[in-house]
N, CA, C and O of each residue as an XYZ file, in Angstrom:
492
protein
N       0.835     -1.187      0.000
C       0.000      0.000      0.000
C       0.875      1.244      0.000
O       1.847      1.329      0.751
N       0.528      2.201     -0.841
C       1.312      3.420     -0.967
C       0.765      4.478     -0.030
O      -0.445      4.684      0.056
N       1.667      5.145      0.669
C       1.289      6.281      1.512
C       2.208      7.448      1.235
O       3.416      7.275      1.073
N       1.633      8.639      1.182
C       2.390      9.881      1.042
C       2.078     10.744      2.252
O       0.913     10.969      2.579
N       3.120     11.227      2.915
C       2.933     12.026      4.125
C       3.711     13.327      3.984
O       4.940     13.332      3.917
N       2.961     14.441      3.939
C       3.584     15.762      3.808
C       3.928     16.337      5.180
O       3.309     16.001      6.190
N       4.915     17.199      5.187
C       5.275     17.939      6.396
C       5.942     19.238      5.983
O       6.320     19.420      4.825
N       6.083     20.150      6.961
C       6.809     21.378      6.705
C       5.958     22.618      6.519
O       6.485     23.723      6.386
N       4.648     22.443      6.509
C       3.788     23.615      6.371
C       3.805     24.464      7.635
O       4.355     24.069      8.663
N       3.190     25.642      7.536
C       3.131     26.513      8.698
C       2.756     27.921      8.317
O       2.287     28.186      7.210
N       2.972     28.821      9.256
C       2.668     30.240      9.068
C       3.970     30.995      8.845
O       4.934     30.825      9.591
N       3.990     31.826      7.818
C       5.188     32.591      7.490
C       4.768     33.960      6.982
O       3.685     34.118      6.419
N       5.618     34.934      7.182
C       5.335     36.269      6.663
C       5.657     36.344      5.179
O       6.479     35.580      4.671
N       5.011     37.258      4.499
C       5.288     37.475      3.091
C       6.778     37.763      2.900
O       7.393     38.504      3.666
N       7.333     37.156      1.857
C       8.764     37.268      1.596
C       9.591     36.170      2.223
O      10.773     36.022      1.914
N       8.978     35.401      3.101
C       9.685     34.323      3.775
C       9.751     33.049      2.962
O       9.337     33.004      1.803
N      10.285     32.007      3.600
C      10.493     30.732      2.922
C       9.980     29.580      3.779
O       9.946     29.660      5.007
N       9.585     28.520      3.107
C       9.245     27.251      3.735
C       9.736     26.129      2.842
O       9.853     26.287      1.626
N      10.021     24.994      3.460
C      10.375     23.807      2.693
C       9.421     22.680      3.065
O       9.378     22.236      4.212
N       8.663     22.230      2.083
C       7.762     21.110      2.290
C       8.463     19.807      1.933
O       9.281     19.752      1.015
N       8.131     18.778      2.668
C       8.642     17.443      2.385
C       7.469     16.487      2.219
O       6.399     16.680      2.797
N       7.693     15.465      1.427
C       6.677     14.423      1.232
C       7.397     13.088      1.231
O       8.147     12.774      0.307
N       7.163     12.308      2.273
C       7.786     11.002      2.396
C       6.849      9.939      1.856
O       5.668      9.903      2.203
N       7.375      9.083      1.015
C       6.558      8.059      0.366
C       6.946      6.663      0.814
O       8.121      6.364      1.030
N       5.963      5.837      0.945
C       6.216      4.408      1.119
C       5.849      3.719     -0.187
O       4.997      4.208     -0.929
N       6.466      2.622     -0.463
C       6.183      1.959     -1.733
C       7.462      1.736     -2.498
O       8.293      2.635     -2.629
N       7.610      0.553     -2.991
C       8.882      0.162     -3.618
C       9.106      0.851     -4.947
O      10.242      0.912     -5.417
N       8.044      1.379     -5.578
C       8.199      1.912     -6.921
C       8.269      3.431     -6.947
O       8.079      4.027     -8.008
N       8.537      4.081     -5.810
C       8.607      5.542     -5.764
C       9.542      6.075     -6.827
O       9.226      7.071     -7.478
N      10.666      5.448     -7.015
C      11.671      5.984     -7.925
C      11.231      5.957     -9.379
O      11.905      6.530    -10.235
N      10.119      5.306     -9.676
C       9.618      5.267    -11.053
C       8.485      6.264    -11.285
O       8.007      6.392    -12.412
N       8.050      6.965    -10.256
C       6.917      7.883    -10.392
C       7.349      9.298    -10.714
O       8.407      9.749    -10.276
N       6.525      9.998    -11.481
C       6.560     11.443    -11.476
C       5.863     11.887    -10.193
O       4.800     11.373     -9.846
N       6.467     12.839     -9.495
C       5.877     13.362     -8.266
C       5.482     14.813     -8.482
O       6.201     15.579     -9.123
N       4.341     15.175     -7.943
C       3.855     16.534     -8.127
C       3.406     17.156     -6.816
O       3.110     16.473     -5.835
N       3.370     18.471     -6.843
C       2.767     19.246     -5.750
C       1.581     20.019     -6.334
O       1.675     20.629     -7.400
N       0.491     19.975     -5.620
C      -0.705     20.725     -5.958
C      -1.110     21.529     -4.728
O      -0.651     21.256     -3.619
N      -1.978     22.527     -4.936
C      -2.460     23.293     -3.794
C      -3.924     23.661     -4.008
O      -4.416     23.744     -5.133
N      -4.591     23.874     -2.893
C      -5.990     24.263     -2.952
C      -6.247     25.317     -1.890
O      -6.080     25.076     -0.694
N      -6.654     26.485     -2.352
C      -7.012     27.582     -1.462
C      -8.513     27.522     -1.175
O      -9.264     26.934     -1.954
N      -8.954     28.114     -0.085
C     -10.391     28.078      0.248
C     -11.241     28.641     -0.882
O     -10.971     29.729     -1.389
N     -12.258     27.901     -1.269
C     -13.170     28.344     -2.307
C     -12.630     28.237     -3.717
O     -13.272     28.690     -4.665
N     -11.454     27.642     -3.866
C     -10.863     27.517     -5.196
C     -10.618     26.051     -5.528
O     -10.600     25.187     -4.652
N     -10.430     25.800     -6.815
C     -10.127     24.450     -7.246
C      -8.651     24.128     -6.970
O      -7.801     25.010     -6.854
N      -8.398     22.836     -6.873
C      -7.023     22.399     -6.708
C      -6.239     22.749     -7.957
O      -6.735     22.565     -9.069
N      -5.014     23.256     -7.792
C      -4.217     23.661     -8.939
C      -2.805     23.070     -8.869
O      -2.264     22.798     -7.797
N      -2.256     22.892    -10.028
C      -0.904     22.374    -10.182
C       0.111     23.413     -9.706
O      -0.042     24.608     -9.956
N       1.143     22.942     -9.020
C       2.224     23.813     -8.570
C       3.537     23.430     -9.247
O       4.190     24.268     -9.871
N       3.920     22.160     -9.121
C       5.195     21.715     -9.670
C       5.195     20.201     -9.802
O       4.435     19.508     -9.125
N       6.051     19.694    -10.679
C       6.214     18.248    -10.833
C       7.664     17.953    -11.185
O       8.389     18.804    -11.701
N       8.063     16.719    -10.890
C       9.435     16.297    -11.165
C       9.398     14.864    -11.674
O       8.678     14.021    -11.139
N      10.176     14.598    -12.704
C      10.209     13.265    -13.292
C      10.904     12.277    -12.359
O      11.510     12.663    -11.359
N      10.801     10.996    -12.708
C      11.304      9.960    -11.816
C      12.795     10.120    -11.518
O      13.248      9.811    -10.416
N      13.549     10.601    -12.496
C      15.000     10.738    -12.309
C      15.382     12.079    -11.700
O      16.508     12.267    -11.240
N      14.432     13.009    -11.702
C      14.755     14.368    -11.282
C      15.296     15.228    -12.399
O      15.601     16.404    -12.196
N      15.416     14.648    -13.575
C      16.019     15.383    -14.677
C      15.092     16.376    -15.352
O      15.546     17.260    -16.079
N      13.811     16.238    -15.119
C      12.826     17.148    -15.699
C      11.950     17.721    -14.597
O      11.421     16.989    -13.761
N      11.807     19.022    -14.610
C      10.938     19.688    -13.649
C       9.967     20.617    -14.375
O      10.268     21.132    -15.452
N       8.815     20.818    -13.778
C       7.748     21.590    -14.381
C       7.138     22.478    -13.303
O       6.984     22.060    -12.155
N       6.793     23.699    -13.680
C       6.262     24.634    -12.706
C       5.073     25.399    -13.279
O       4.997     25.666    -14.478
N       4.158     25.739    -12.393
C       3.118     26.693    -12.765
C       3.762     28.064    -12.927
O       4.736     28.386    -12.247
N       3.222     28.850    -13.815
C       3.783     30.185    -14.049
C       3.793     31.019    -12.772
O       4.690     31.838    -12.569
N       2.810     30.814    -11.922
C       2.670     31.626    -10.719
C       3.785     31.395     -9.700
O       4.003     32.228     -8.820
N       4.489     30.269     -9.814
C       5.546     29.967     -8.834
C       6.925     29.875     -9.459
O       7.919     29.724     -8.749
N       6.995     29.964    -10.765
C       8.276     29.829    -11.462
C       9.255     30.891    -10.982
O       8.921     32.074    -10.908
N      10.468     30.452    -10.658
C      11.482     31.374    -10.166
C      11.468     31.544     -8.659
O      12.416     32.083     -8.087
N      10.398     31.090     -8.005
C      10.302     31.215     -6.542
C      10.314     29.847     -5.852
O      10.843     29.714     -4.749
N       9.743     28.847     -6.489
C       9.652     27.499     -5.915
C      10.597     26.566     -6.660
O      10.838     26.718     -7.857
N      11.127     25.594     -5.918
C      11.984     24.577     -6.513
C      11.569     23.198     -6.015
O      11.493     22.960     -4.810
N      11.304     22.301     -6.948
C      10.964     20.931     -6.596
C      12.204     20.063     -6.765
O      12.983     20.248     -7.699
N      12.375     19.121     -5.857
C      13.510     18.196     -5.935
C      13.092     16.873     -5.297
O      12.046     16.780     -4.655
N      13.925     15.858     -5.485
C      13.591     14.553     -4.912
C      14.857     13.808     -4.536
O      15.933     14.045     -5.085
N      14.698     12.906     -3.592
C      15.771     12.015     -3.173
C      15.186     10.600     -3.219
O      14.434     10.207     -2.327
N      15.526      9.853     -4.240
C      14.939      8.521     -4.417
C      15.457      7.525     -3.381
O      14.788      6.530     -3.101
N      16.611      7.770     -2.821
C      17.112      6.887     -1.764
C      16.235      7.026     -0.516
O      15.928      6.041      0.156
N      15.842      8.262     -0.222
C      14.983      8.520      0.940
C      13.499      8.450      0.593
O      12.653      8.599      1.475
N      13.173      8.226     -0.671
C      11.771      8.207     -1.111
C      11.040      9.471     -0.670
O       9.938      9.408     -0.125
N      11.658     10.599     -0.910
C      11.123     11.883     -0.461
C      11.204     12.902     -1.581
O      12.185     12.963     -2.323
N      10.155     13.701     -1.687
C      10.143     14.820     -2.619
C       9.989     16.096     -1.810
O       9.318     16.112     -0.778
N      10.614     17.164     -2.284
C      10.648     18.425     -1.559
C      10.088     19.557     -2.421
O      10.097     19.495     -3.651
N       9.609     20.575     -1.747
C       9.213     21.810     -2.427
C       9.775     22.965     -1.610
O       9.273     23.286     -0.533
N      10.822     23.582     -2.138
C      11.404     24.767     -1.511
C      10.653     25.982     -2.018
O      10.606     26.237     -3.221
N      10.068     26.730     -1.095
C       9.244     27.871     -1.470
C       9.882     29.138     -0.910
O       9.983     29.313      0.304
N      10.305     30.006     -1.801
C      10.930     31.274     -1.423
C      10.058     32.441     -1.863
O       9.158     32.278     -2.688
N      10.325     33.605     -1.317
C       9.592     34.828     -1.684
C       8.091     34.591     -1.638
O       7.366     34.943     -2.568
N       7.642     34.002     -0.565
C       6.229     33.647     -0.457
C       5.334     34.876     -0.440
O       5.695     35.930      0.084
N       4.162     34.709     -1.026
C       3.166     35.778     -1.134
C       1.878     35.323     -0.445
O       1.637     34.123     -0.315
N       1.066     36.256     -0.011
C      -0.220     35.862      0.599
C      -1.053     34.968     -0.309
O      -1.778     34.103      0.183
N      -0.968     35.156     -1.607
C      -1.740     34.323     -2.534
C      -1.224     32.900     -2.640
O      -1.847     32.068     -3.299
N      -0.097     32.604     -2.005
C       0.381     31.220     -1.933
C      -0.292     30.437     -0.805
O      -0.086     29.231     -0.669
N      -1.087     31.122     -0.009
C      -1.787     30.458      1.094
C      -2.734     29.398      0.555
O      -3.597     29.682     -0.275
N      -2.560     28.160      1.043
C      -3.365     27.037      0.561
C      -2.969     25.780      1.339
O      -1.995     25.768      2.093
N      -3.746     24.740      1.131
C      -3.316     23.406      1.552
C      -2.520     22.815      0.394
O      -2.986     22.787     -0.746
N      -1.329     22.350      0.698
C      -0.441     21.799     -0.317
C      -0.440     20.278     -0.220
O      -0.288     19.703      0.858
N      -0.616     19.642     -1.385
C      -0.677     18.192     -1.472
C       0.448     17.673     -2.357
O       0.738     18.254     -3.403
N       1.071     16.599     -1.947
C       1.953     15.907     -2.876
C       1.199     14.719     -3.463
O       0.266     14.191     -2.859
N       1.619     14.322     -4.631
C       0.922     13.269     -5.353
C       1.888     12.529     -6.269
O       2.922     13.068     -6.663
N       1.543     11.299     -6.600
C       2.394     10.481     -7.442
C       1.632      9.900     -8.625
O       0.454      9.558     -8.519
N       2.325      9.794     -9.749
C       1.723      9.257    -10.955
C       2.773      8.516    -11.759
O       3.971      8.776    -11.651
N       2.285      7.575    -12.575
C       3.188      6.905    -13.508
C       3.204      7.620    -14.851
O       3.962      7.239    -15.744
N       2.381      8.649    -15.006
C       2.333      9.428    -16.236
C       3.445     10.461    -16.202
O       3.473     11.331    -15.331
N       4.359     10.360    -17.154
C       5.565     11.186    -17.143
C       5.237     12.675    -17.227
O       4.583     13.128    -18.166
N       5.706     13.432    -16.224
C       5.651     14.879    -16.298
C       4.272     15.515    -16.286
O       4.104     16.642    -16.752
N       3.289     14.807    -15.761
C       1.928     15.326    -15.846
C       1.702     16.530    -14.942
O       2.217     16.603    -13.827
N       0.902     17.489    -15.467
C       0.438     18.644    -14.708
C      -1.022     18.481    -14.280
O      -1.578     19.365    -13.628
N      -1.632     17.375    -14.639
C      -3.066     17.201    -14.453
C      -3.382     16.325    -13.254
O      -2.884     15.205    -13.140
N      -4.205     16.840    -12.369
C      -4.498     16.111    -11.142
C      -5.148     14.768    -11.419
O      -4.960     13.832    -10.641
N      -5.904     14.639    -12.497
C      -6.575     13.366    -12.769
C      -5.604     12.246    -13.140
O      -5.975     11.073    -13.116
N      -4.372     12.600    -13.481
C      -3.369     11.572    -13.761
C      -2.752     10.993    -12.491
O      -2.148      9.921    -12.521
N      -2.906     11.697    -11.389
C      -2.236     11.302    -10.156
C      -3.085     10.336     -9.359
O      -4.249     10.602     -9.061
N      -2.486      9.219     -9.023
C      -3.201      8.141     -8.345
C      -3.025      8.215     -6.828
O      -3.955      7.941     -6.069
N      -1.839      8.584     -6.410
C      -1.523      8.587     -4.981
C      -1.473     10.021     -4.469
O      -0.871     10.892     -5.096
N      -2.107     10.258     -3.327
C      -2.209     11.604     -2.755
C      -1.913     11.570     -1.264
O      -2.270     10.626     -0.559
N      -1.249     12.625     -0.801
C      -1.069     12.798      0.629
C      -2.274     13.484      1.243
O      -3.248     13.795      0.557
N      -2.196     13.713      2.536
C      -3.324     14.295      3.268
C      -3.306     15.818      3.225
O      -4.297     16.462      3.568
N      -2.196     16.390      2.810
C      -2.082     17.841      2.700
C      -1.448     18.487      3.911
O      -1.536     17.973      5.026
N      -0.806     19.623      3.679
C      -0.220     20.418      4.755
C      -0.549     21.882      4.501
O      -0.447     22.360      3.371
N      -0.942     22.591      5.553
C      -1.390     23.968      5.409
C      -0.206     24.916      5.356
O       0.709     24.845      6.177
N      -0.244     25.802      4.374
C       0.723     26.896      4.281
C      -0.062     28.202      4.340
O      -0.972     28.428      3.543
N       0.294     29.048      5.281
C      -0.364     30.339      5.438
C       0.685     31.437      5.391
O       1.645     31.437      6.163
N       0.482     32.382      4.462
C       1.415     33.492      4.287
C       0.702     34.773      4.693
O      -0.305     35.149      4.092
N       1.219     35.432      5.701
C       0.600     36.667      6.184
C       1.240     37.869      5.508
O       2.422     37.864      5.164
N       0.420     38.899      5.331
C       0.925     40.106      4.655
C       1.497     41.092      5.647
O       1.966     42.161      5.255
């Protein structure tokens, strides 16, 4: 059974940084594309970033490009999201997810989901 567990969320002032982690169980983690999505109150879940199984390809939403960095450690079965220059509009519940579909930005491709971690950015 696959489990994804996020951590690292919290409250931060605008301009600050947070690093989210997502620890995965499952022998095939190293073959998955891993993604981060977020959902703000009253809004639909949206794509944030994704990373290919090798880490050689990364994808970002325009809204976070240049501020967020996704990375992974296949030995630790963990994916990270480094978030810098945070803005109040980044406030949301952040979810990590896994898919066998290479480089997908679409939530419907993702089979495995974590429970989410809250990120709140104050102005």
